[in-house]
Structure formats: C-alpha cells, structure tokens
N, CA, C and O atoms as a Tinker XYZ file with bonds, in Angstrom:
   360  protein
     1  N     -4.045000  -26.240000   -5.926000    73     2
     2  CA    -4.045000  -25.129000   -6.884000    64     1     3
     3  C     -5.012000  -24.059000   -6.419000    63     2     4     5
     4  O     -6.050000  -24.352000   -5.826000    81     3
     5  N     -4.663000  -22.836000   -6.693000    73     3     6
     6  CA    -5.486000  -21.723000   -6.257000    64     5     7
     7  C     -6.490000  -21.277000   -7.298000    63     6     8     9
     8  O     -6.546000  -21.804000   -8.409000    81     7
     9  N     -7.256000  -20.321000   -6.918000    73     7    10
    10  CA    -8.260000  -19.723000   -7.797000    64     9    11
    11  C     -7.575000  -18.661000   -8.656000    63    10    12    13
    12  O     -6.840000  -17.828000   -8.128000    81    11
    13  N     -7.804000  -18.677000   -9.963000    73    11    14
    14  CA    -7.157000  -17.679000  -10.830000    64    13    15
    15  C     -7.774000  -16.291000  -10.655000    63    14    16    17
    16  O     -8.966000  -16.152000  -10.385000    81    15
    17  N     -6.934000  -15.273000  -10.816000    73    15    18
    18  CA    -7.387000  -13.894000  -10.729000    64    17    19
    19  C     -6.550000  -13.052000  -11.679000    63    18    20    21
    20  O     -5.323000  -13.142000  -11.671000    81    19
    21  N     -7.207000  -12.229000  -12.500000    73    19    22
    22  CA    -6.513000  -11.320000  -13.398000    64    21    23
    23  C     -6.277000   -9.991000  -12.675000    63    22    24    25
    24  O     -7.220000   -9.348000  -12.215000    81    23
    25  N     -5.017000   -9.594000  -12.581000    73    23    26
    26  CA    -4.651000   -8.322000  -11.944000    64    25    27
    27  C     -3.856000   -7.509000  -12.955000    63    26    28    29
    28  O     -2.690000   -7.798000  -13.228000    81    27
    29  N     -4.496000   -6.503000  -13.497000    73    27    30
    30  CA    -3.840000   -5.621000  -14.471000    64    29    31
    31  C     -3.202000   -6.406000  -15.620000    63    30    32    33
    32  O     -2.088000   -6.097000  -16.043000    81    31
    33  N     -3.906000   -7.416000  -16.118000    73    31    34
    34  CA    -3.427000   -8.210000  -17.244000    64    33    35
    35  C     -2.500000   -9.350000  -16.884000    63    34    36    37
    36  O     -2.093000  -10.106000  -17.766000    81    35
    37  N     -2.154000   -9.499000  -15.622000    73    35    38
    38  CA    -1.284000  -10.599000  -15.175000    64    37    39
    39  C     -2.123000  -11.640000  -14.432000    63    38    40    41
    40  O     -3.036000  -11.299000  -13.679000    81    39
    41  N     -1.799000  -12.901000  -14.657000    73    39    42
    42  CA    -2.550000  -13.973000  -14.007000    64    41    43
    43  C     -1.921000  -14.305000  -12.655000    63    42    44    45
    44  O     -0.750000  -14.677000  -12.579000    81    43
    45  N     -2.698000  -14.168000  -11.611000    73    43    46
    46  CA    -2.309000  -14.519000  -10.256000    64    45    47
    47  C     -3.210000  -15.677000   -9.804000    63    46    48    49
    48  O     -4.279000  -15.892000  -10.377000    81    47
    49  N     -2.790000  -16.401000   -8.805000    73    47    50
    50  CA    -3.661000  -17.394000   -8.177000    64    49    51
    51  C     -3.849000  -16.981000   -6.723000    63    50    52    53
    52  O     -2.950000  -16.418000   -6.099000    81    51
    53  N     -5.023000  -17.268000   -6.205000    73    51    54
    54  CA    -5.371000  -16.933000   -4.830000    64    53    55
    55  C     -5.674000  -18.227000   -4.103000    63    54    56    57
    56  O     -6.441000  -19.055000   -4.594000    81    55
    57  N     -5.078000  -18.405000   -2.939000    73    55    58
    58  CA    -5.359000  -19.599000   -2.140000    64    57    59
    59  C     -5.252000  -19.248000   -0.659000    63    58    60    61
    60  O     -4.858000  -18.142000   -0.289000    81    59
    61  N     -5.604000  -20.198000    0.158000    73    59    62
    62  CA    -5.514000  -20.033000    1.603000    64    61    63
    63  C     -4.095000  -20.337000    2.054000    63    62    64    65
    64  O     -3.435000  -21.208000    1.487000    81    63
    65  N     -3.626000  -19.631000    3.062000    73    63    66
    66  CA    -2.335000  -20.002000    3.634000    64    65    67
    67  C     -2.556000  -21.215000    4.528000    63    66    68    69
    68  O     -3.695000  -21.528000    4.873000    81    67
    69  N     -1.512000  -21.880000    4.896000    73    67    70
    70  CA    -1.636000  -23.060000    5.738000    64    69    71
    71  C     -1.840000  -22.747000    7.204000    63    70    72    73
    72  O     -2.175000  -23.636000    7.987000    81    71
    73  N     -1.643000  -21.508000    7.583000    73    71    74
    74  CA    -1.756000  -21.129000    8.983000    64    73    75
    75  C     -3.226000  -20.979000    9.380000    63    74    76    77
    76  O     -3.957000  -20.199000    8.769000    81    75
    77  N     -3.659000  -21.718000   10.396000    73    75    78
    78  CA    -5.045000  -21.644000   10.853000    64    77    79
    79  C     -5.094000  -21.543000   12.371000    63    78    80    81
    80  O     -4.127000  -21.851000   13.068000    81    79
    81  N     -6.233000  -21.110000   12.855000    73    79    82
    82  CA    -6.494000  -21.090000   14.293000    64    81    83
    83  C     -7.617000  -22.083000   14.564000    63    82    84    85
    84  O     -8.243000  -22.566000   13.621000    81    83
    85  N     -7.882000  -22.395000   15.807000    73    83    86
    86  CA    -8.970000  -23.343000   16.096000    64    85    87
    87  C    -10.363000  -22.771000   15.850000    63    86    88    89
    88  O    -11.347000  -23.508000   15.911000    81    87
    89  N    -10.463000  -21.490000   15.578000    73    87    90
    90  CA   -11.763000  -20.854000   15.429000    64    89    91
    91  C    -12.062000  -20.552000   13.966000    63    90    92    93
    92  O    -11.363000  -19.756000   13.340000    81    91
    93  N    -13.097000  -21.183000   13.422000    73    91    94
    94  CA   -13.434000  -20.987000   12.014000    64    93    95
    95  C    -13.880000  -19.568000   11.698000    63    94    96    97
    96  O    -13.746000  -19.124000   10.558000    81    95
    97  N    -14.405000  -18.849000   12.680000    73    95    98
    98  CA   -14.905000  -17.497000   12.432000    64    97    99
    99  C    -13.788000  -16.455000   12.425000    63    98   100   101
   100  O    -14.024000  -15.305000   12.054000    81    99
   101  N    -12.587000  -16.837000   12.824000    73    99   102
   102  CA   -11.468000  -15.891000   12.822000    64   101   103
   103  C    -11.142000  -15.439000   11.409000    63   102   104   105
   104  O    -11.466000  -16.103000   10.425000    81   103
   105  N    -10.490000  -14.284000   11.344000    73   103   106
   106  CA    -9.966000  -13.888000   10.050000    64   105   107
   107  C     -8.814000  -14.816000    9.702000    63   106   108   109
   108  O     -8.207000  -15.434000   10.577000    81   107
   109  N     -8.527000  -14.902000    8.425000    73   107   110
   110  CA    -7.432000  -15.748000    7.968000    64   109   111
   111  C     -6.763000  -15.073000    6.791000    63   110   112   113
   112  O     -7.235000  -14.052000    6.291000    81   111
   113  N     -5.668000  -15.648000    6.359000    73   111   114
   114  CA    -4.882000  -15.016000    5.301000    64   113   115
   115  C     -5.089000  -15.699000    3.957000    63   114   116   117
   116  O     -5.225000  -16.919000    3.863000    81   115
   117  N     -5.107000  -14.870000    2.928000    73   115   118
   118  CA    -5.115000  -15.335000    1.548000    64   117   119
   119  C     -3.760000  -15.003000    0.949000    63   118   120   121
   120  O     -3.202000  -13.938000    1.211000    81   119
   121  N     -3.235000  -15.914000    0.149000    73   119   122
   122  CA    -1.959000  -15.653000   -0.508000    64   121   123
   123  C     -2.216000  -15.522000   -2.012000    63   122   124   125
   124  O     -2.884000  -16.359000   -2.620000    81   123
   125  N     -1.681000  -14.470000   -2.584000    73   123   126
   126  CA    -1.748000  -14.211000   -4.024000    64   125   127
   127  C     -0.375000  -14.551000   -4.587000    63   126   128   129
   128  O      0.639000  -14.063000   -4.088000    81   127
   129  N     -0.334000  -15.387000   -5.626000    73   127   130
   130  CA     0.946000  -15.789000   -6.211000    64   129   131
   131  C      0.953000  -15.556000   -7.711000    63   130   132   133
   132  O     -0.043000  -15.768000   -8.403000    81   131
   133  N      2.109000  -15.114000   -8.193000    73   131   134
   134  CA     2.308000  -14.880000   -9.624000    64   133   135
   135  C      3.671000  -15.456000   -9.993000    63   134   136   137
   136  O      4.683000  -15.080000   -9.401000    81   135
   137  N      3.705000  -16.360000  -10.963000    73   135   138
   138  CA     4.957000  -16.968000  -11.388000    64   137   139
   139  C      5.248000  -18.251000  -10.629000    63   138   140   141
   140  O      4.414000  -18.756000   -9.878000    81   139
   141  N      6.466000  -18.772000  -10.847000    73   139   142
   142  CA     6.872000  -20.020000  -10.210000    64   141   143
   143  C      8.325000  -19.919000   -9.751000    63   142   144   145
   144  O      9.062000  -19.018000  -10.149000    81   143
   145  N      8.710000  -20.860000   -8.910000    73   143   146
   146  CA    10.099000  -20.948000   -8.470000    64   145   147
   147  C     10.556000  -19.762000   -7.655000    63   146   148   149
   148  O      9.741000  -19.057000   -7.060000    81   147
   149  N     11.859000  -19.539000   -7.626000    73   147   150
   150  CA    12.406000  -18.477000   -6.778000    64   149   151
   151  C     12.031000  -17.067000   -7.229000    63   150   152   153
   152  O     12.146000  -16.124000   -6.446000    81   151
   153  N     11.588000  -16.906000   -8.466000    73   151   154
   154  CA    11.179000  -15.587000   -8.951000    64   153   155
   155  C      9.697000  -15.305000   -8.720000    63   154   156   157
   156  O      9.195000  -14.244000   -9.094000    81   155
   157  N      9.005000  -16.251000   -8.108000    73   155   158
   158  CA     7.567000  -16.113000   -7.862000    64   157   159
   159  C      7.306000  -14.918000   -6.947000    63   158   160   161
   160  O      8.034000  -14.683000   -5.983000    81   159
   161  N      6.266000  -14.181000   -7.268000    73   159   162
   162  CA     5.837000  -13.059000   -6.429000    64   161   163
   163  C      4.705000  -13.538000   -5.541000    63   162   164   165
   164  O      3.813000  -14.257000   -5.992000    81   163
   165  N      4.742000  -13.143000   -4.291000    73   163   166
   166  CA     3.684000  -13.507000   -3.343000    64   165   167
   167  C      3.266000  -12.279000   -2.552000    63   166   168   169
   168  O      4.088000  -11.455000   -2.151000    81   167
   169  N      1.955000  -12.184000   -2.341000    73   167   170
   170  CA     1.387000  -11.124000   -1.520000    64   169   171
   171  C      0.344000  -11.770000   -0.616000    63   170   172   173
   172  O     -0.250000  -12.789000   -0.969000    81   171
   173  N      0.127000  -11.174000    0.547000    73   171   174
   174  CA    -0.786000  -11.741000    1.538000    64   173   175
   175  C     -1.779000  -10.676000    1.991000    63   174   176   177
   176  O     -1.417000   -9.517000    2.191000    81   175
   177  N     -3.035000  -11.085000    2.150000    73   175   178
   178  CA    -4.073000  -10.195000    2.675000    64   177   179
   179  C     -4.864000  -10.945000    3.738000    63   178   180   181
   180  O     -5.100000  -12.147000    3.607000    81   179
   181  N     -5.268000  -10.251000    4.774000    73   179   182
   182  CA    -6.114000  -10.821000    5.820000    64   181   183
   183  C     -7.562000  -10.682000    5.398000    63   182   184   185
   184  O     -7.946000   -9.698000    4.767000    81   183
   185  N     -8.370000  -11.684000    5.754000    73   183   186
   186  CA    -9.764000  -11.710000    5.329000    64   185   187
   187  C    -10.635000  -12.242000    6.460000    63   186   188   189
   188  O    -10.296000  -13.242000    7.092000    81   187
   189  N    -11.748000  -11.580000    6.711000    73   187   190
   190  CA   -12.720000  -12.040000    7.703000    64   189   191
   191  C    -13.962000  -12.528000    6.975000    63   190   192   193
   192  O    -14.651000  -11.738000    6.330000    81   191
   193  N    -14.255000  -13.819000    7.070000    73   191   194
   194  CA   -15.431000  -14.337000    6.356000    64   193   195
   195  C    -16.725000  -13.789000    6.936000    63   194   196   197
   196  O    -16.843000  -13.598000    8.146000    81   195
   197  N    -17.675000  -13.542000    6.080000    73   195   198
   198  CA   -19.002000  -13.047000    6.524000    64   197   199
   199  C    -20.051000  -14.119000    6.326000    63   198   200   201
   200  O    -20.987000  -13.693000    7.002000    81   199
   201  N    -20.328000  -14.945000    5.939000    73   199   202
   202  CA   -21.312000  -15.961000    5.656000    64   201   203
   203  C    -20.791000  -17.302000    6.057000    63   202   204   205
   204  O    -21.007000  -17.758000    7.180000    81   203
   205  N    -20.129000  -17.914000    5.176000    73   203   206
   206  CA   -19.638000  -19.271000    5.409000    64   205   207
   207  C    -18.572000  -19.281000    6.499000    63   206   208   209
   208  O    -17.730000  -18.387000    6.588000    81   207
   209  N    -18.635000  -20.294000    7.303000    73   207   210
   210  CA   -17.640000  -20.456000    8.373000    64   209   211
   211  C    -16.413000  -21.225000    7.887000    63   210   212   213
   212  O    -15.349000  -21.126000    8.498000    81   211
   213  N    -16.535000  -21.971000    6.827000    73   211   214
   214  CA   -15.396000  -22.733000    6.316000    64   213   215
   215  C    -14.546000  -21.847000    5.420000    63   214   216   217
   216  O    -15.059000  -21.108000    4.580000    81   215
   217  N    -13.253000  -21.936000    5.615000    73   215   218
   218  CA   -12.344000  -21.053000    4.892000    64   217   219
   219  C    -12.439000  -21.218000    3.376000    63   218   220   221
   220  O    -12.523000  -20.228000    2.649000    81   219
   221  N    -12.424000  -22.453000    2.899000    73   219   222
   222  CA   -12.484000  -22.694000    1.452000    64   221   223
   223  C    -13.798000  -22.178000    0.872000    63   222   224   225
   224  O    -13.813000  -21.605000   -0.218000    81   223
   225  N    -14.889000  -22.377000    1.584000    73   223   226
   226  CA   -16.187000  -21.893000    1.106000    64   225   227
   227  C    -16.214000  -20.367000    1.104000    63   226   228   229
   228  O    -16.769000  -19.760000    0.188000    81   227
   229  N    -15.624000  -19.747000    2.117000    73   227   230
   230  CA   -15.588000  -18.286000    2.173000    64   229   231
   231  C    -14.794000  -17.718000    0.999000    63   230   232   233
   232  O    -15.182000  -16.706000    0.415000    81   231
   233  N    -13.683000  -18.368000    0.656000    73   231   234
   234  CA   -12.895000  -17.931000   -0.500000    64   233   235
   235  C    -13.718000  -18.093000   -1.781000    63   234   236   237
   236  O    -13.714000  -17.205000   -2.633000    81   235
   237  N    -14.410000  -19.199000   -1.920000    73   235   238
   238  CA   -15.218000  -19.448000   -3.116000    64   237   239
   239  C    -16.357000  -18.435000   -3.254000    63   238   240   241
   240  O    -16.772000  -18.124000   -4.370000    81   239
   241  N    -16.859000  -17.925000   -2.144000    73   239   242
   242  CA   -17.972000  -16.972000   -2.165000    64   241   243
   243  C    -17.548000  -15.561000   -2.573000    63   242   244   245
   244  O    -18.397000  -14.741000   -2.924000    81   243
   245  N    -16.257000  -15.269000   -2.532000    73   243   246
   246  CA   -15.784000  -13.929000   -2.906000    64   245   247
   247  C    -15.848000  -13.728000   -4.416000    63   246   248   249
   248  O    -15.493000  -14.622000   -5.183000    81   247
   249  N    -16.294000  -12.571000   -4.829000    73   247   250
   250  CA   -16.313000  -12.245000   -6.256000    64   249   251
   251  C    -14.893000  -11.855000   -6.683000    63   250   252   253
   252  O    -14.029000  -11.592000   -5.845000    81   251
   253  N    -14.673000  -11.823000   -7.987000    73   251   254
   254  CA   -13.372000  -11.373000   -8.488000    64   253   255
   255  C    -13.095000   -9.931000   -8.067000    63   254   256   257
   256  O    -11.953000   -9.582000   -7.768000    81   255
   257  N    -14.122000   -9.100000   -8.042000    73   255   258
   258  CA   -13.947000   -7.706000   -7.624000    64   257   259
   259  C    -13.518000   -7.630000   -6.156000    63   258   260   261
   260  O    -12.669000   -6.813000   -5.799000    81   259
   261  N    -14.099000   -8.474000   -5.312000    73   259   262
   262  CA   -13.705000   -8.496000   -3.906000    64   261   263
   263  C    -12.269000   -8.987000   -3.744000    63   262   264   265
   264  O    -11.513000   -8.456000   -2.930000    81   263
   265  N    -11.897000  -10.002000   -4.522000    73   263   266
   266  CA   -10.525000  -10.500000   -4.465000    64   265   267
   267  C     -9.542000   -9.438000   -4.945000    63   266   268   269
   268  O     -8.467000   -9.273000   -4.369000    81   267
   269  N     -9.912000   -8.726000   -5.995000    73   267   270
   270  CA    -9.049000   -7.663000   -6.497000    64   269   271
   271  C     -8.877000   -6.562000   -5.449000    63   270   272   273
   272  O     -7.784000   -6.017000   -5.299000    81   271
   273  N     -9.937000   -6.236000   -4.731000    73   271   274
   274  CA    -9.843000   -5.236000   -3.661000    64   273   275
   275  C     -8.904000   -5.725000   -2.558000    63   274   276   277
   276  O     -8.123000   -4.941000   -2.019000    81   275
   277  N     -8.976000   -7.011000   -2.219000    73   275   278
   278  CA    -8.065000   -7.574000   -1.220000    64   277   279
   279  C     -6.619000   -7.556000   -1.730000    63   278   280   281
   280  O     -5.690000   -7.278000   -0.972000    81   279
   281  N     -6.441000   -7.852000   -3.013000    73   279   282
   282  CA    -5.101000   -7.786000   -3.598000    64   281   283
   283  C     -4.523000   -6.380000   -3.456000    63   282   284   285
   284  O     -3.349000   -6.222000   -3.122000    81   283
   285  N     -5.332000   -5.374000   -3.705000    73   283   286
   286  CA    -4.873000   -3.984000   -3.663000    64   285   287
   287  C     -4.405000   -3.559000   -2.267000    63   286   288   289
   288  O     -3.610000   -2.628000   -2.139000    81   287
   289  N     -4.891000   -4.233000   -1.226000    73   287   290
   290  CA    -4.453000   -3.906000    0.135000    64   289   291
   291  C     -3.520000   -4.975000    0.711000    63   290   292   293
   292  O     -3.206000   -4.956000    1.901000    81   291
   293  N     -3.084000   -5.900000   -0.134000    73   291   294
   294  CA    -2.210000   -6.973000    0.344000    64   293   295
   295  C     -0.806000   -6.449000    0.615000    63   294   296   297
   296  O     -0.435000   -5.352000    0.200000    81   295
   297  N     -0.042000   -7.267000    1.322000    73   295   298
   298  CA     1.334000   -6.895000    1.634000    64   297   299
   299  C      2.275000   -7.932000    1.049000    63   298   300   301
   300  O      1.877000   -9.080000    0.849000    81   299
   301  N      3.525000   -7.549000    0.767000    73   299   302
   302  CA     4.489000   -8.524000    0.254000    64   301   303
   303  C      4.684000   -9.665000    1.251000    63   302   304   305
   304  O      4.652000   -9.446000    2.462000    81   303
   305  N      4.884000  -10.872000    0.748000    73   303   306
   306  CA     5.052000  -12.041000    1.599000    64   305   307
   307  C      6.206000  -11.878000    2.577000    63   306   308   309
   308  O      6.157000  -12.404000    3.689000    81   307
   309  N      7.232000  -11.160000    2.176000    73   307   310
   310  CA     8.398000  -10.984000    3.048000    64   309   311
   311  C      8.076000  -10.180000    4.301000    63   310   312   313
   312  O      8.893000  -10.121000    5.220000    81   311
   313  N      6.897000   -9.558000    4.352000    73   311   314
   314  CA     6.493000   -8.792000    5.536000    64   313   315
   315  C      5.358000   -9.472000    6.290000    63   314   316   317
   316  O      4.733000   -8.861000    7.158000    81   315
   317  N      5.088000  -10.735000    5.964000    73   315   318
   318  CA     3.934000  -11.437000    6.529000    64   317   319
   319  C      4.333000  -12.640000    7.378000    63   318   320   321
   320  O      5.082000  -13.497000    6.908000    81   319
   321  N      3.851000  -12.723000    8.609000    73   319   322
   322  CA     4.167000  -13.897000    9.431000    64   321   323
   323  C      3.581000  -15.192000    8.860000    63   322   324   325
   324  O      4.142000  -16.266000    9.076000    81   323
   325  N      2.465000  -15.105000    8.137000    73   323   326
   326  CA     1.875000  -16.305000    7.537000    64   325   327
   327  C      2.812000  -16.967000    6.544000    63   326   328   329
   328  O      2.762000  -18.183000    6.358000    81   327
   329  N      3.657000  -16.189000    5.912000    73   327   330
   330  CA     4.596000  -16.710000    4.925000    64   329   331
   331  C      6.008000  -16.806000    5.502000    63   330   332   333
   332  O      6.978000  -16.982000    4.765000    81   331
   333  N      6.110000  -16.692000    6.802000    73   331   334
   334  CA     7.383000  -16.790000    7.525000    64   333   335
   335  C      8.405000  -15.758000    7.032000    63   334   336   337
   336  O      9.613000  -15.997000    7.046000    81   335
   337  N      7.894000  -14.626000    6.606000    73   335   338
   338  CA     8.742000  -13.516000    6.181000    64   337   339
   339  C      9.677000  -13.882000    5.025000    63   338   340   341
   340  O     10.774000  -13.334000    4.914000    81   339
   341  N      9.243000  -14.807000    4.166000    73   339   342
   342  CA    10.061000  -15.217000    3.013000    64   341   343
   343  C      9.444000  -14.697000    1.725000    63   342   344   345
   344  O      8.224000  -14.600000    1.594000    81   343
   345  N     10.303000  -14.369000    0.790000    73   343   346
   346  CA     9.825000  -13.918000   -0.524000    64   345   347
   347  C      9.222000  -15.062000   -1.316000    63   346   348   349
   348  O      8.078000  -14.969000   -1.760000    81   347
   349  N      9.967000  -16.130000   -1.499000    73   347   350
   350  CA     9.492000  -17.295000   -2.248000    64   349   351
   351  C     10.308000  -18.498000   -1.814000    63   350   352   353
   352  O     11.423000  -18.376000   -1.308000    81   351
   353  N      9.723000  -19.647000   -2.026000    73   351   354
   354  CA    10.431000  -20.888000   -1.721000    64   353   355
   355  C     11.041000  -21.406000   -2.990000    63   354   356   357
   356  O     10.415000  -21.354000   -4.048000    81   355
   357  N     12.247000  -21.903000   -2.905000    73   355   358
   358  CA    12.949000  -22.417000   -4.085000    64   357   359
   359  C     12.361000  -23.721000   -4.543000    63   358   360
   360  O     12.828000  -24.298000   -5.525000    81   359
C-alpha cells in the first residue's frame, strides 16, 4: 500500500515503482494512483533522493508539499517506461 496524498480534494496514493537500478543513489520513479481497477488513474514522477540512500526511506522523508510538487510535474502512466506505457492494469 502506498502513502496517502490529498490532491485538490481527491485521495491519491504514492508508492515506488518496481523498476530499480543497482545504484541506490540513482533517481527513481514514484507512482501516484487514484481509484481502482481499469478506471484507475496513474501518474509517474522521477525523484532524486537527497539524504537517505534507501528508496522507501527517501519517500518517507518527503513532506506532503514536496509530494504535491512532484505530482504537479508528473506524467500520465501511458507515457512512462516505468509503467510499461499502460494506463492501468485490469
């Protein structure tokens, strides 16, 4: 389960994508999800951790304001290689 985030009155969850590299200091992708099933909305943003080297810890260290800023620059999942260019999984 992801971390909850309120975006303009709608509840989204933020989590790490499954795609990783061997280097913990690399940037990685966060996936924002709203809804469930085939109608679920997904957006992806790239993130470079500044403190913690572990991805989960870096996500936990972000404030809601920082997550909201990342959401605002995110791209639809259908345009993201991390999500295999798919809108949602059934």
